[in-house]
N, C-alpha and C positions, 0 to 999 in steps of 0.2 A: 190247044195253040193258044187261046185266048189265057190262059190258066199261067203260061208263061210269061207272056206278055205282062200281066200285072205283075207279075214276084218281079221282074225289073223295072215294072215303076216304083213299086214300094221299095226296092234297093237304092233309083235315082235319087227319090225324096229324101231317104234317109242319109245319103252321102250328101246332100244339098245344105242339110240341117246343121250335119256335124262339121263341115265345111267352116259355115256361118260363124258359129261360134269359135274356131279354131284358123283365126287368120293367118295367111303365111308368112303375112310379114312382122318383122321384129321386132315391138316393143323398142323407142328409145331408152338409153342407161337410167338411171334416176341420177339427180344431182341430191347427192346428199346437205341436209339444210343446216344452218345452225340451230341451234335450240337458242327459244325464245326468250328474251329479257324482258323486264318492264323497261320501256323507251323513256328518254330522259328530253325536257326541253332544245330546242335548234338552237344547235353551240354557237357562242361567241369566239373571245380569243387577246391576245395582247404581243410585246416588240423586242429586237436583237437582231446586229448586222453581223459580220465576218468570221472566218476560222483558223488552225492551226496547229499541236506537237503529238508524240510517239504513239503508234498504232498499236489498239490491244493486241495481243496473242490471237490469231482467230483459234475458235475454238474448232473441236473436231464435230463435224457434221456426223449429226444419226438417222437414222429414219424416223419419219415423222410419224408421233402418236398419239392418240386421243384422248384426252381426260375423260372422266363422265364429270359431264354438261357444259364441258369447255366443246368450241368448233371441231370438225373434221375435215382432213384435205380431203378436198374432192378429186377423186381419180378420174379424170378423162380419156376413151379410145386415143390414143396417138391419131396424128393425121400427116399425112405426107412424110412421113420415117423423122418426122420432127421430134415426137418424144415416146419414149420407151413404153413398154408393156405395164408398169406400174404407175404412170404418169407422169414422170420424173423429165423434165426440158433435156433436152440435149444440146450442150453448147459447144457448136462446131469448131470454136473459135475461142479457147478459155479468156484470149486478151481484147473478143471483143464487148463493148457495151450496148447495149440496149437489148430489150429482148424483141424475138421479132413476133412482129404483131398477132399471126396465125396462131400460137400460141400461147399470148401471152398471158391467158387465164389458166394458165398448169403452172402449180408452184415447182421450184427449181428444189429436189429434196436435197442438194448438196446445200443450200441457203435455209437448212429448217434443223432443230433440234428440240427432242423431247422436254415440254416445260410441265409443271403440276398442272395448268388448267389447259392444258393446247400446245400447239406447237408454236415455235419461238424462232422467228428471222436469227441469224446466225452468219457470217462470212465463211465462206467455203475452205474447206483444207488449203486451195490454192491461193487464197487472198480476194477471191471476188467478194464483191459487199452486194446484198442487196438493193443498196442506193443506184448500183450501176445495172445489173441485172433485170432491174423490173423497170428503168426508167426509158420512157417513152421518147425516140427517136425525133431529131429537130433539124433542121436544113444546116447547123453548125454557122449562121451568117450574123455579122456584129452590126445590123441593122438595129432598128427600134423595137424592141421586146416586152411582151407585155404577158406576164403568168397570171392566171386568175384561178384561184382554190376557192371551189363552191363545197361546204359543210354542212356536217346534218345529215348525211346521206344514210338510209336506214333505220329510221326514226320514224318515218311514214313511207309505209309500202308503197303507195300510189304515187306520193312525191318521190319518192325513189328512183322509181319507174319513168315520171316526168322526165326526171332530173339529166335520166343516162340517155332516154330517145332523144330528147331536144340540146341538149349542149351538145358541140361541135366538140370532139374527141380530144381537140388541143387545151381545153379545158381541165384543170385536174380535180377529182373529186376526193374528198375527205368524207372518214366515217364515223362514227360517232359509237366507242364500244358498246353503248345500252342497246343499241339499236338490234334488230331482229334480224334471222337470216342473213347476214352480213356474208358469209362465205358466199351463199348464191350469185347475193348483189354485186360481189366481187368479182365473179367470174363476168357478170354482163357484163360489168364497167370494162374490164379490161378488153374481153372481145373488140367491145366498140371502140378499143385505141386509146382510153381514158388511162395516164398513170394515177395512182390512189396514193393515199394519206392516210394514217392513221390519228385520230383527235385521243388525247389525254386529257382527263379532269383534272384540273390544276386549282388548287384554295384562290379564291378571288377575297378582297379585301372584307366583303360583307359575310362570310362564312361562317355559320350554314344557313342565316337567311336567305340569303341566294347561295343553291346546292347544284354545283355541278352533275352531281349523280353519284351514282354507285362507285365504290374504290378511289373515290377522289383523294389525291394525293396533296398531304396538308402540312404545313410547318411544323405542325407540333408533334406528327408522329416519328419516328425513328429512321435512319434512312432503310433498313431492313424491310419496315413497314411499306416505304416508300415504294422501294423496288418491286417488292412483292405487287402492290397495288399496280406500277408499270407495268409487269410482267402480264397481269392477267388482262390490260387493254391492250399488247402486243400481241396476245396468242387468239385475240377473236376472228382473227383473218388472216390469209398471206397474200405475198405478193404487192407489198407497198414497196418506200422509199424513203419514206419519210415519215416524223412525226410529230404533228402539230399540237400546239397549245389549245384546250378549252378553258375558256376564261383563265384563271391564276395570276390576275395581276398582284395580289401577295407574294404568292409561291416562286414565283419568276423574279421577282426584286429579292429574295432569299439565298445570297451563296450557299450557303450549307445545306440547305434542303434543293439546291437545283445541283449542285456538282453529283451525288452519285448520278441522278437520271442521266446527263449529259456521260458519265463514266461509260453508263450502260446501253447508252445508243452506241457511242464510238465502238466498244465490245463487240457491237451486234452489226456494226457496218450500216448503219442508218441514218439519215439526216434529218435534221431538224427546222422547221420552219416555226418563226414566231410573229403571230398575225399583225403585230406592231402598235397594239393598244396602250402599252404599259411605255411610259419613257423611263422608269427603273429596272428594267428588265436586265441581268445580269448574263441573259442566254450569250449574248456574240463575246463575251471574254471567255466564259464556259467552252465555246464551243472552240475557239481558236485553241485554248488549252489541252484538247483533249481530239484535238483533229475531228470534229465533227459536220458534214457540210453543212452550212447556215445559209438560211433564208430568212429575212426582216420582210414583213408586209406594208408598203406604202400607205395604204388607205383600206379601211373597210367600208364596202361598196352599197352596202343595204342597210347601214344604222338607223335611216328611215325609208320606209318601208311605203317608196312609192316610184313609179319608174321614170319620171324626169331626175328625180333626184339621185338614183341609182344610175342613169345615162352621164348624168353629169358627173357622178365619181369616177366612169370609166373612161369619159374624156380626161379627166386630170389624172389619170394613170397614162395613157399616151402623152400628153405634156410630160410628164416625167422621163418617160421612156426616150421621149427624144432628146430630151437635155443629157441624161447619164448613161442612156445604153438601153434601160431594160428599169422596169418596174412590177412591183409585187401587189395582187388585190386578193382580199382575201372576203367572203359572203356565204351565207346561209341558203337552203337549198329552198326558197321559200316562191311560190309558182310565179312571182311580179321579177324576183331576181332572176330565177331560170329565164324566163322571156327574154330580159333586156338585155343580158349578158349574151343570149343565143342571134339577138338581131343587132348588138354592138358589135361582135365578132367579125360578123357577115359585111359590117359596112367599114370596121377599120383596117381586114384585110385589103380593100378597094385602096387605102391611103397609105397602104405599104407597111402597115402593123405586123409584126410575126409572132402570133399568139404561140407561146411555147408550155412545156410542162416544167413544173415548179423544179425540178432536178437540174434544170436547163441556168436558172438563174440563181444559185446556190453558189457561194464561195466555198469551194474545198480544197483544205490544206492540203490533201493528199496527190493534187494533181500541182503543187505548183513547182 
């Protein structure tokens, strides 16, 4: 009898050890991260106003693929029947605009085509645009509206995490293409409700002494070379509505250089945000010609890295919004900027200011 009890005890201990090493809980699925790139300095930007002509032919959607060294489409398990098993968002009403926030981090595969460096945004076969599908919903009211775009995300991992965590979801976030793990940060930003923008490095007047970073579009390059550089930036992640200039005062002033870029955005159903820092920008005229949704910045809020100065610029945006209906401010993801914007937004809401995504204030020729 004693021997039998001893055998049972040994079996029980062995079973406990085995269960310890093999927990019943299934580990969460891994999220694919974008390969790391050399970070570039925190973005700055330029200017342009309204848009209107012939939409480009919708491109045939293709299943997304990942080029070597490019970002990956991140497949997330479907939630509440809103997505298919392959990670594609199911749009129940094709005419509806604005993605359900519960699945906003999932790329709609009908809006993606294969590119040489990774997945690229494209109009769907039924004409839907990334500009519409990935737009954050807003009230639609015509009171005073302020759109705030904070750029340079993914350059600093801790700074990016802080910006996503601290900024209200109505604030639009812009990603620098030279950043790291952009796919992962995109998903986190979208889960938190932010609309997102992709920044594209454009040539400033003092280039290359001031260098926006890898694959900068330049006036001296051919249209083919510049479009190739543009597509590299566009392929860094998915789920954004709009492209924004990073520097580029010289490039945006050159019609011949800007024209192929604006035509490419029109073909792909993307909007363009000009930060408004260059009065010589031709983006307004070209956006109108190519029927690209366009927004233009009224103020760069953190040209001076001081909380009081930033709050003063935000108050200026409020005055502009009360005068003309809306205003657009841009800044970078510095700690002081993020903290100032977060506190200002909370107070501005109490004064009847609605904080809206950038897509809500863009002039859209296709909806006129």
